[in-house]
PyMOL commands that place a pseudoatom at each C-alpha (Angstrom):
pseudoatom trace, name=CA, resn=MET, resi=1, chain=A, elem=C, hetatm=0, pos=[-13.621, 73.870, -3.847]
pseudoatom trace, name=CA, resn=THR, resi=2, chain=A, elem=C, hetatm=0, pos=[-13.399, 72.973, -0.170]
pseudoatom trace, name=CA, resn=SER, resi=3, chain=A, elem=C, hetatm=0, pos=[-12.584, 76.103, 1.834]
pseudoatom trace, name=CA, resn=LEU, resi=4, chain=A, elem=C, hetatm=0, pos=[-9.963, 76.131, 4.583]
pseudoatom trace, name=CA, resn=GLU, resi=5, chain=A, elem=C, hetatm=0, pos=[-12.795, 76.909, 6.999]
pseudoatom trace, name=CA, resn=ASN, resi=6, chain=A, elem=C, hetatm=0, pos=[-14.609, 73.705, 5.934]
pseudoatom trace, name=CA, resn=ILE, resi=7, chain=A, elem=C, hetatm=0, pos=[-11.425, 71.639, 6.251]
pseudoatom trace, name=CA, resn=VAL, resi=8, chain=A, elem=C, hetatm=0, pos=[-10.851, 72.883, 9.808]
pseudoatom trace, name=CA, resn=GLN, resi=9, chain=A, elem=C, hetatm=0, pos=[-14.525, 72.286, 10.647]
pseudoatom trace, name=CA, resn=THR, resi=10, chain=A, elem=C, hetatm=0, pos=[-14.235, 68.678, 9.460]
pseudoatom trace, name=CA, resn=PHE, resi=11, chain=A, elem=C, hetatm=0, pos=[-11.296, 68.153, 11.835]
pseudoatom trace, name=CA, resn=ARG, resi=12, chain=A, elem=C, hetatm=0, pos=[-13.272, 69.857, 14.628]
pseudoatom trace, name=CA, resn=ASN, resi=13, chain=A, elem=C, hetatm=0, pos=[-16.237, 67.551, 13.944]
pseudoatom trace, name=CA, resn=ALA, resi=14, chain=A, elem=C, hetatm=0, pos=[-13.930, 64.524, 14.168]
pseudoatom trace, name=CA, resn=ALA, resi=15, chain=A, elem=C, hetatm=0, pos=[-12.614, 65.770, 17.521]
pseudoatom trace, name=CA, resn=ASP, resi=16, chain=A, elem=C, hetatm=0, pos=[-16.148, 66.354, 18.826]
pseudoatom trace, name=CA, resn=ALA, resi=17, chain=A, elem=C, hetatm=0, pos=[-17.213, 62.852, 17.745]
pseudoatom trace, name=CA, resn=HIS, resi=18, chain=A, elem=C, hetatm=0, pos=[-14.156, 61.067, 19.186]
pseudoatom trace, name=CA, resn=GLU, resi=19, chain=A, elem=C, hetatm=0, pos=[-14.816, 59.590, 22.640]
pseudoatom trace, name=CA, resn=TYR, resi=20, chain=A, elem=C, hetatm=0, pos=[-11.239, 60.120, 23.825]
pseudoatom trace, name=CA, resn=VAL, resi=21, chain=A, elem=C, hetatm=0, pos=[-10.592, 63.728, 22.706]
pseudoatom trace, name=CA, resn=ASN, resi=22, chain=A, elem=C, hetatm=0, pos=[-11.492, 66.540, 25.128]
pseudoatom trace, name=CA, resn=SER, resi=23, chain=A, elem=C, hetatm=0, pos=[-10.434, 69.603, 23.165]
pseudoatom trace, name=CA, resn=PHE, resi=24, chain=A, elem=C, hetatm=0, pos=[-9.481, 70.778, 19.697]
pseudoatom trace, name=CA, resn=ALA, resi=25, chain=A, elem=C, hetatm=0, pos=[-7.823, 73.931, 18.393]
pseudoatom trace, name=CA, resn=PHE, resi=26, chain=A, elem=C, hetatm=0, pos=[-6.452, 75.331, 15.145]
pseudoatom trace, name=CA, resn=GLY, resi=27, chain=A, elem=C, hetatm=0, pos=[-3.743, 77.910, 14.691]
pseudoatom trace, name=CA, resn=SER, resi=28, chain=A, elem=C, hetatm=0, pos=[-0.086, 78.787, 14.987]
pseudoatom trace, name=CA, resn=ILE, resi=29, chain=A, elem=C, hetatm=0, pos=[2.384, 76.846, 17.099]
pseudoatom trace, name=CA, resn=ASP, resi=30, chain=A, elem=C, hetatm=0, pos=[1.945, 79.435, 19.892]
pseudoatom trace, name=CA, resn=PHE, resi=31, chain=A, elem=C, hetatm=0, pos=[-1.466, 77.944, 20.697]
pseudoatom trace, name=CA, resn=LEU, resi=32, chain=A, elem=C, hetatm=0, pos=[0.006, 74.514, 21.340]
pseudoatom trace, name=CA, resn=ASP, resi=33, chain=A, elem=C, hetatm=0, pos=[1.720, 75.362, 24.631]
pseudoatom trace, name=CA, resn=SER, resi=34, chain=A, elem=C, hetatm=0, pos=[-0.586, 74.620, 27.568]
pseudoatom trace, name=CA, resn=SER, resi=35, chain=A, elem=C, hetatm=0, pos=[0.980, 77.398, 29.649]
pseudoatom trace, name=CA, resn=SER, resi=36, chain=A, elem=C, hetatm=0, pos=[-0.460, 79.934, 27.195]
pseudoatom trace, name=CA, resn=GLN, resi=37, chain=A, elem=C, hetatm=0, pos=[-3.864, 78.251, 26.780]
pseudoatom trace, name=CA, resn=ASN, resi=38, chain=A, elem=C, hetatm=0, pos=[-6.521, 76.573, 28.891]
pseudoatom trace, name=CA, resn=ILE, resi=39, chain=A, elem=C, hetatm=0, pos=[-6.162, 73.096, 27.375]
pseudoatom trace, name=CA, resn=LYS, resi=40, chain=A, elem=C, hetatm=0, pos=[-8.200, 70.073, 28.409]
pseudoatom trace, name=CA, resn=TYR, resi=41, chain=A, elem=C, hetatm=0, pos=[-6.340, 66.857, 27.580]
pseudoatom trace, name=CA, resn=PRO, resi=42, chain=A, elem=C, hetatm=0, pos=[-6.457, 64.664, 25.520]
pseudoatom trace, name=CA, resn=TYR, resi=43, chain=A, elem=C, hetatm=0, pos=[-5.919, 67.455, 23.019]
pseudoatom trace, name=CA, resn=VAL, resi=44, chain=A, elem=C, hetatm=0, pos=[-5.882, 67.530, 19.224]
pseudoatom trace, name=CA, resn=PHE, resi=45, chain=A, elem=C, hetatm=0, pos=[-4.327, 70.534, 17.520]
pseudoatom trace, name=CA, resn=LEU, resi=46, chain=A, elem=C, hetatm=0, pos=[-4.279, 71.368, 13.804]
pseudoatom trace, name=CA, resn=ARG, resi=47, chain=A, elem=C, hetatm=0, pos=[-1.516, 73.608, 12.482]
pseudoatom trace, name=CA, resn=PRO, resi=48, chain=A, elem=C, hetatm=0, pos=[-1.300, 74.787, 8.853]
pseudoatom trace, name=CA, resn=LEU, resi=49, chain=A, elem=C, hetatm=0, pos=[2.050, 74.341, 7.106]
pseudoatom trace, name=CA, resn=GLN, resi=50, chain=A, elem=C, hetatm=0, pos=[3.641, 75.703, 3.974]
pseudoatom trace, name=CA, resn=SER, resi=51, chain=A, elem=C, hetatm=0, pos=[1.900, 73.889, 1.136]
pseudoatom trace, name=CA, resn=PRO, resi=52, chain=A, elem=C, hetatm=0, pos=[2.487, 73.236, -2.540]
pseudoatom trace, name=CA, resn=GLY, resi=53, chain=A, elem=C, hetatm=0, pos=[-0.871, 74.829, -3.388]
pseudoatom trace, name=CA, resn=TYR, resi=54, chain=A, elem=C, hetatm=0, pos=[-1.833, 73.649, -6.848]
pseudoatom trace, name=CA, resn=SER, resi=55, chain=A, elem=C, hetatm=0, pos=[0.200, 71.239, -8.982]
pseudoatom trace, name=CA, resn=GLN, resi=56, chain=A, elem=C, hetatm=0, pos=[-0.285, 71.699, -12.711]
pseudoatom trace, name=CA, resn=ASP, resi=57, chain=A, elem=C, hetatm=0, pos=[1.265, 68.243, -13.283]
pseudoatom trace, name=CA, resn=THR, resi=58, chain=A, elem=C, hetatm=0, pos=[-1.123, 66.285, -11.053]
pseudoatom trace, name=CA, resn=ARG, resi=59, chain=A, elem=C, hetatm=0, pos=[-4.027, 68.781, -11.216]
pseudoatom trace, name=CA, resn=LEU, resi=60, chain=A, elem=C, hetatm=0, pos=[-4.336, 68.549, -7.429]
pseudoatom trace, name=CA, resn=ARG, resi=61, chain=A, elem=C, hetatm=0, pos=[-4.786, 71.263, -4.832]
pseudoatom trace, name=CA, resn=ILE, resi=62, chain=A, elem=C, hetatm=0, pos=[-2.597, 70.288, -1.870]
pseudoatom trace, name=CA, resn=LEU, resi=63, chain=A, elem=C, hetatm=0, pos=[-2.626, 71.800, 1.615]
pseudoatom trace, name=CA, resn=ALA, resi=64, chain=A, elem=C, hetatm=0, pos=[-0.341, 70.510, 4.370]
pseudoatom trace, name=CA, resn=PHE, resi=65, chain=A, elem=C, hetatm=0, pos=[-1.033, 70.397, 8.101]
pseudoatom trace, name=CA, resn=GLU, resi=66, chain=A, elem=C, hetatm=0, pos=[0.443, 69.072, 11.294]
pseudoatom trace, name=CA, resn=LEU, resi=67, chain=A, elem=C, hetatm=0, pos=[-2.082, 67.245, 13.457]
pseudoatom trace, name=CA, resn=TYR, resi=68, chain=A, elem=C, hetatm=0, pos=[-0.990, 66.888, 17.078]
pseudoatom trace, name=CA, resn=ALA, resi=69, chain=A, elem=C, hetatm=0, pos=[-2.582, 64.294, 19.360]
pseudoatom trace, name=CA, resn=LEU, resi=70, chain=A, elem=C, hetatm=0, pos=[-1.376, 64.912, 22.926]
pseudoatom trace, name=CA, resn=ASP, resi=71, chain=A, elem=C, hetatm=0, pos=[-2.188, 63.795, 26.441]
pseudoatom trace, name=CA, resn=VAL, resi=72, chain=A, elem=C, hetatm=0, pos=[-0.800, 63.868, 29.966]
pseudoatom trace, name=CA, resn=PRO, resi=73, chain=A, elem=C, hetatm=0, pos=[-0.586, 60.675, 32.062]
pseudoatom trace, name=CA, resn=LYS, resi=74, chain=A, elem=C, hetatm=0, pos=[-3.552, 60.703, 34.459]
pseudoatom trace, name=CA, resn=LEU, resi=75, chain=A, elem=C, hetatm=0, pos=[-1.725, 58.980, 37.308]
pseudoatom trace, name=CA, resn=SER, resi=76, chain=A, elem=C, hetatm=0, pos=[1.862, 59.344, 38.420]
pseudoatom trace, name=CA, resn=ASN, resi=77, chain=A, elem=C, hetatm=0, pos=[2.446, 55.676, 37.604]
pseudoatom trace, name=CA, resn=GLN, resi=78, chain=A, elem=C, hetatm=0, pos=[0.709, 55.638, 34.171]
pseudoatom trace, name=CA, resn=SER, resi=79, chain=A, elem=C, hetatm=0, pos=[3.304, 54.894, 31.536]
pseudoatom trace, name=CA, resn=PRO, resi=80, chain=A, elem=C, hetatm=0, pos=[4.072, 57.407, 28.797]
pseudoatom trace, name=CA, resn=GLU, resi=81, chain=A, elem=C, hetatm=0, pos=[4.007, 54.465, 26.362]
pseudoatom trace, name=CA, resn=ALA, resi=82, chain=A, elem=C, hetatm=0, pos=[0.342, 53.815, 27.143]
pseudoatom trace, name=CA, resn=VAL, resi=83, chain=A, elem=C, hetatm=0, pos=[-0.493, 57.478, 26.539]
pseudoatom trace, name=CA, resn=MET, resi=84, chain=A, elem=C, hetatm=0, pos=[1.509, 57.535, 23.316]
pseudoatom trace, name=CA, resn=SER, resi=85, chain=A, elem=C, hetatm=0, pos=[-0.182, 54.364, 22.067]
pseudoatom trace, name=CA, resn=LYS, resi=86, chain=A, elem=C, hetatm=0, pos=[-3.615, 55.909, 22.597]
pseudoatom trace, name=CA, resn=MET, resi=87, chain=A, elem=C, hetatm=0, pos=[-2.604, 59.135, 20.862]
pseudoatom trace, name=CA, resn=GLU, resi=88, chain=A, elem=C, hetatm=0, pos=[-1.105, 57.293, 17.880]
pseudoatom trace, name=CA, resn=GLN, resi=89, chain=A, elem=C, hetatm=0, pos=[-4.375, 55.406, 17.482]
pseudoatom trace, name=CA, resn=THR, resi=90, chain=A, elem=C, hetatm=0, pos=[-6.247, 58.708, 17.719]
pseudoatom trace, name=CA, resn=LEU, resi=91, chain=A, elem=C, hetatm=0, pos=[-4.333, 59.985, 14.670]
pseudoatom trace, name=CA, resn=TYR, resi=92, chain=A, elem=C, hetatm=0, pos=[-5.320, 56.896, 12.676]
pseudoatom trace, name=CA, resn=ASP, resi=93, chain=A, elem=C, hetatm=0, pos=[-8.907, 57.308, 13.900]
pseudoatom trace, name=CA, resn=PHE, resi=94, chain=A, elem=C, hetatm=0, pos=[-8.894, 60.832, 12.457]
pseudoatom trace, name=CA, resn=GLY, resi=95, chain=A, elem=C, hetatm=0, pos=[-7.556, 59.521, 9.141]
pseudoatom trace, name=CA, resn=GLY, resi=96, chain=A, elem=C, hetatm=0, pos=[-10.404, 57.015, 8.994]
pseudoatom trace, name=CA, resn=TYR, resi=97, chain=A, elem=C, hetatm=0, pos=[-12.994, 59.641, 9.922]
pseudoatom trace, name=CA, resn=MET, resi=98, chain=A, elem=C, hetatm=0, pos=[-11.710, 62.138, 7.359]
pseudoatom trace, name=CA, resn=ASN, resi=99, chain=A, elem=C, hetatm=0, pos=[-11.565, 59.677, 4.462]
pseudoatom trace, name=CA, resn=TRP, resi=100, chain=A, elem=C, hetatm=0, pos=[-14.350, 57.153, 5.157]
pseudoatom trace, name=CA, resn=GLY, resi=101, chain=A, elem=C, hetatm=0, pos=[-16.487, 58.564, 7.980]
pseudoatom trace, name=CA, resn=PRO, resi=102, chain=A, elem=C, hetatm=0, pos=[-19.389, 61.020, 7.969]
pseudoatom trace, name=CA, resn=PRO, resi=103, chain=A, elem=C, hetatm=0, pos=[-17.789, 63.252, 5.330]
pseudoatom trace, name=CA, resn=SER, resi=104, chain=A, elem=C, hetatm=0, pos=[-18.023, 60.124, 3.131]
pseudoatom trace, name=CA, resn=ASP, resi=105, chain=A, elem=C, hetatm=0, pos=[-18.775, 62.045, -0.023]
pseudoatom trace, name=CA, resn=ASN, resi=106, chain=A, elem=C, hetatm=0, pos=[-15.130, 63.199, 0.032]
pseudoatom trace, name=CA, resn=GLN, resi=107, chain=A, elem=C, hetatm=0, pos=[-14.038, 60.398, -2.267]
pseudoatom trace, name=CA, resn=SER, resi=108, chain=A, elem=C, hetatm=0, pos=[-16.704, 61.206, -4.848]
pseudoatom trace, name=CA, resn=LYS, resi=109, chain=A, elem=C, hetatm=0, pos=[-15.587, 64.859, -4.733]
pseudoatom trace, name=CA, resn=GLY, resi=110, chain=A, elem=C, hetatm=0, pos=[-11.940, 63.915, -5.317]
pseudoatom trace, name=CA, resn=VAL, resi=111, chain=A, elem=C, hetatm=0, pos=[-10.873, 64.819, -1.760]
pseudoatom trace, name=CA, resn=SER, resi=112, chain=A, elem=C, hetatm=0, pos=[-8.467, 62.873, 0.448]
pseudoatom trace, name=CA, resn=TYR, resi=113, chain=A, elem=C, hetatm=0, pos=[-6.606, 63.383, 3.715]
pseudoatom trace, name=CA, resn=ASP, resi=114, chain=A, elem=C, hetatm=0, pos=[-3.329, 61.439, 3.632]
pseudoatom trace, name=CA, resn=ILE, resi=115, chain=A, elem=C, hetatm=0, pos=[-1.134, 60.860, 6.669]
pseudoatom trace, name=CA, resn=GLN, resi=116, chain=A, elem=C, hetatm=0, pos=[2.376, 61.383, 5.306]
pseudoatom trace, name=CA, resn=SER, resi=117, chain=A, elem=C, hetatm=0, pos=[4.394, 60.752, 8.479]
pseudoatom trace, name=CA, resn=ILE, resi=118, chain=A, elem=C, hetatm=0, pos=[4.083, 60.602, 12.250]
pseudoatom trace, name=CA, resn=THR, resi=119, chain=A, elem=C, hetatm=0, pos=[6.638, 61.732, 14.819]
pseudoatom trace, name=CA, resn=PRO, resi=120, chain=A, elem=C, hetatm=0, pos=[6.581, 61.071, 18.579]
pseudoatom trace, name=CA, resn=THR, resi=121, chain=A, elem=C, hetatm=0, pos=[6.456, 63.997, 21.006]
pseudoatom trace, name=CA, resn=LEU, resi=122, chain=A, elem=C, hetatm=0, pos=[8.012, 63.356, 24.382]
pseudoatom trace, name=CA, resn=GLU, resi=123, chain=A, elem=C, hetatm=0, pos=[7.474, 65.814, 27.220]
pseudoatom trace, name=CA, resn=ALA, resi=124, chain=A, elem=C, hetatm=0, pos=[6.565, 68.634, 24.902]
pseudoatom trace, name=CA, resn=PHE, resi=125, chain=A, elem=C, hetatm=0, pos=[6.998, 72.051, 26.562]
pseudoatom trace, name=CA, resn=MET, resi=126, chain=A, elem=C, hetatm=0, pos=[8.525, 70.325, 29.620]
pseudoatom trace, name=CA, resn=ASP, resi=127, chain=A, elem=C, hetatm=0, pos=[5.050, 69.585, 31.023]
pseudoatom trace, name=CA, resn=ARG, resi=128, chain=A, elem=C, hetatm=0, pos=[4.732, 65.772, 30.765]
pseudoatom trace, name=CA, resn=VAL, resi=129, chain=A, elem=C, hetatm=0, pos=[2.744, 65.922, 27.530]
pseudoatom trace, name=CA, resn=TYR, resi=130, chain=A, elem=C, hetatm=0, pos=[3.145, 62.874, 25.305]
pseudoatom trace, name=CA, resn=GLY, resi=131, chain=A, elem=C, hetatm=0, pos=[1.770, 61.886, 21.948]
pseudoatom trace, name=CA, resn=PHE, resi=132, chain=A, elem=C, hetatm=0, pos=[2.378, 62.105, 18.227]
pseudoatom trace, name=CA, resn=VAL, resi=133, chain=A, elem=C, hetatm=0, pos=[2.269, 64.671, 15.480]
pseudoatom trace, name=CA, resn=ALA, resi=134, chain=A, elem=C, hetatm=0, pos=[1.204, 63.634, 11.981]
pseudoatom trace, name=CA, resn=THR, resi=135, chain=A, elem=C, hetatm=0, pos=[1.929, 65.477, 8.781]
pseudoatom trace, name=CA, resn=ILE, resi=136, chain=A, elem=C, hetatm=0, pos=[-1.276, 65.388, 6.772]
pseudoatom trace, name=CA, resn=GLN, resi=137, chain=A, elem=C, hetatm=0, pos=[-1.853, 66.358, 3.162]
pseudoatom trace, name=CA, resn=PHE, resi=138, chain=A, elem=C, hetatm=0, pos=[-5.295, 67.478, 2.085]
pseudoatom trace, name=CA, resn=GLN, resi=139, chain=A, elem=C, hetatm=0, pos=[-5.683, 66.792, -1.641]
pseudoatom trace, name=CA, resn=GLU, resi=140, chain=A, elem=C, hetatm=0, pos=[-8.496, 67.913, -3.895]
pseudoatom trace, name=CA, resn=SER, resi=141, chain=A, elem=C, hetatm=0, pos=[-8.775, 67.395, -7.640]
pseudoatom trace, name=CA, resn=GLY, resi=142, chain=A, elem=C, hetatm=0, pos=[-10.523, 69.308, -10.387]
pseudoatom trace, name=CA, resn=ILE, resi=143, chain=A, elem=C, hetatm=0, pos=[-10.788, 72.782, -8.868]
pseudoatom trace, name=CA, resn=TYR, resi=144, chain=A, elem=C, hetatm=0, pos=[-8.442, 74.818, -11.067]
pseudoatom trace, name=CA, resn=ASP, resi=145, chain=A, elem=C, hetatm=0, pos=[-10.158, 75.585, -14.331]
pseudoatom trace, name=CA, resn=TYR, resi=146, chain=A, elem=C, hetatm=0, pos=[-12.127, 78.328, -16.014]
pseudoatom trace, name=CA, resn=CYS, resi=147, chain=A, elem=C, hetatm=0, pos=[-15.457, 76.636, -15.192]
pseudoatom trace, name=CA, resn=ASN, resi=148, chain=A, elem=C, hetatm=0, pos=[-14.926, 77.621, -11.518]
pseudoatom trace, name=CA, resn=PHE, resi=149, chain=A, elem=C, hetatm=0, pos=[-14.113, 81.263, -12.309]
pseudoatom trace, name=CA, resn=PRO, resi=150, chain=A, elem=C, hetatm=0, pos=[-16.653, 83.617, -10.645]
pseudoatom trace, name=CA, resn=LYS, resi=151, chain=A, elem=C, hetatm=0, pos=[-17.992, 85.614, -13.608]
pseudoatom trace, name=CA, resn=GLN, resi=152, chain=A, elem=C, hetatm=0, pos=[-20.067, 88.789, -13.484]
pseudoatom trace, name=CA, resn=PRO, resi=153, chain=A, elem=C, hetatm=0, pos=[-23.645, 88.283, -14.751]
for i in range(1, 153): cmd.bond("trace and resi %d" % i, "trace and resi %d" % (i + 1))
show_as sticks, trace
zoom trace
């Protein structure tokens, strides 16, 4: 079973490898506001959501996340559309990294990261931050059976 810690680390590794991303964080929505944190943009933020857990019907473990990709225009005349375009692409870059990049053994382990939806963010927190937030489902098969039960020797 892939631990939550390993899932977050995989997202952190993607952020570290991405040439456009300057910082990454994980946590509650409180950590998203730049006035409460020392954020270096472009910024990617992973927030856990209420999740289905395990589905007996599909035999999948499902965890849900919001993945924010945010930036501030560098110049006063840089268009928000240009920033948003770059941040949308960043979300798709993360999807590619998670499913087909360095953690490439994910598919053989029955693991996938599916982008379910994306929503634009315009002037989040009233501080000229633009970008997108994606709802992502982590899915893992074959982890809920007696074979994985930690037995005493």
